[in-house]
C-alpha positions in Angstrom: 24.3 -27.9 3.5 23.7 -26.9 0.3 23.8 -23.1 -1.4 19.7 -22.9 -1.8 19.4 -23.9 2.0 22.1 -21.0 2.8 19.9 -18.9 0.4 15.8 -19.4 1.9 18.2 -19.2 5.6 20.0 -15.4 5.3 16.0 -15.0 3.4 14.9 -15.8 6.4 16.5 -14.2 8.7 16.7 -10.5 6.7 12.8 -11.0 7.6 11.7 -12.5 10.8 14.4 -9.4 11.7 12.4 -7.0 10.0 9.1 -8.3 11.0 10.8 -7.1 14.3 11.4 -3.6 14.2 8.1 -3.2 12.0 6.1 -3.4 14.7 8.0 -1.0 16.6 8.3 1.9 13.5 4.6 2.7 12.9 2.0 0.2 14.8 -1.2 0.0 14.8 -2.6 -3.0 16.9 -4.8 -2.1 19.2 -4.0 -4.1 21.5 -1.0 -4.6 24.5 2.9 -4.0 24.2 5.4 -6.2 24.7 4.4 -8.4 27.6 5.9 -11.6 26.1 3.4 -13.7 28.7 0.5 -11.3 28.2 -1.6 -13.2 25.5 -3.9 -9.7 24.0 0.0 -8.1 23.2 1.7 -8.7 19.7 5.6 -10.0 21.3 2.9 -12.9 22.1 1.1 -13.5 19.4 4.6 -13.0 17.6 5.9 -16.0 19.4 3.5 -17.5 19.0 2.8 -17.2 14.8 6.7 -19.0 14.7 6.2 -22.0 16.4 3.1 -23.0 15.3 3.2 -22.1 11.9 6.4 -19.9 11.1 8.8 -23.6 11.5 6.3 -25.0 9.2 5.2 -23.1 6.2 8.3 -20.5 6.4 7.6 -17.0 6.7 5.8 -15.0 4.8 4.7 -11.3 5.6 1.4 -10.5 6.8 0.9 -8.4 3.7 0.9 -11.3 1.8 -2.7 -12.5 2.4 -5.5 -9.8 3.2 -7.4 -9.6 6.4 -9.9 -13.0 4.5 -7.7 -14.6 2.9 -5.2 -14.7 7.2 -9.3 -15.9 8.1 -9.0 -18.5 5.5 -5.5 -19.9 6.6 -6.4 -19.3 10.1 -9.3 -22.0 10.1 -8.1 -24.6 7.8 -4.9 -24.8 9.4 -6.1 -23.8 12.9 -6.4 -27.9 13.9 -3.6 -29.3 11.9 -1.4 -27.0 14.4 -3.0 -27.8 17.5 -4.6 -24.2 18.6 -7.1 -22.8 21.2 -9.8 -20.7 20.6 -8.2 -17.8 22.4 -4.0 -19.0 20.0 -6.5 -19.0 17.3 -6.9 -15.7 18.1 -4.4 -13.8 19.0 -2.5 -14.8 15.8 -5.5 -14.0 13.3 -5.6 -10.5 15.8 -1.2 -9.9 14.6 -0.9 -10.6 10.7 -4.4 -8.6 10.0 -3.3 -6.1 12.3 0.3 -6.0 10.3 -0.4 -7.1 7.2 -1.2 -2.9 6.1 -5.1 -3.8 4.0 
């Protein structure tokens, strides 16, 4: 593994840790809490986002884009990622709830 790959792995791990801890600090989400099996929960949406988006694109902080920016990304990528409407809505809601805009 090259130095660059090791650096990317470390950075990705740190960012995942931050994203997992940050919602517990001061969440403004209107969805239910932590049941990973509940499609209305942050935990479920975060797990889905990591599985369907982060695996290919890497971890980007939700604050990277505005609500409208994330909507455009999700509209463009939902078909490619084979998301159904509820999955698309859950991921989009998670990103918009946590983007600090």
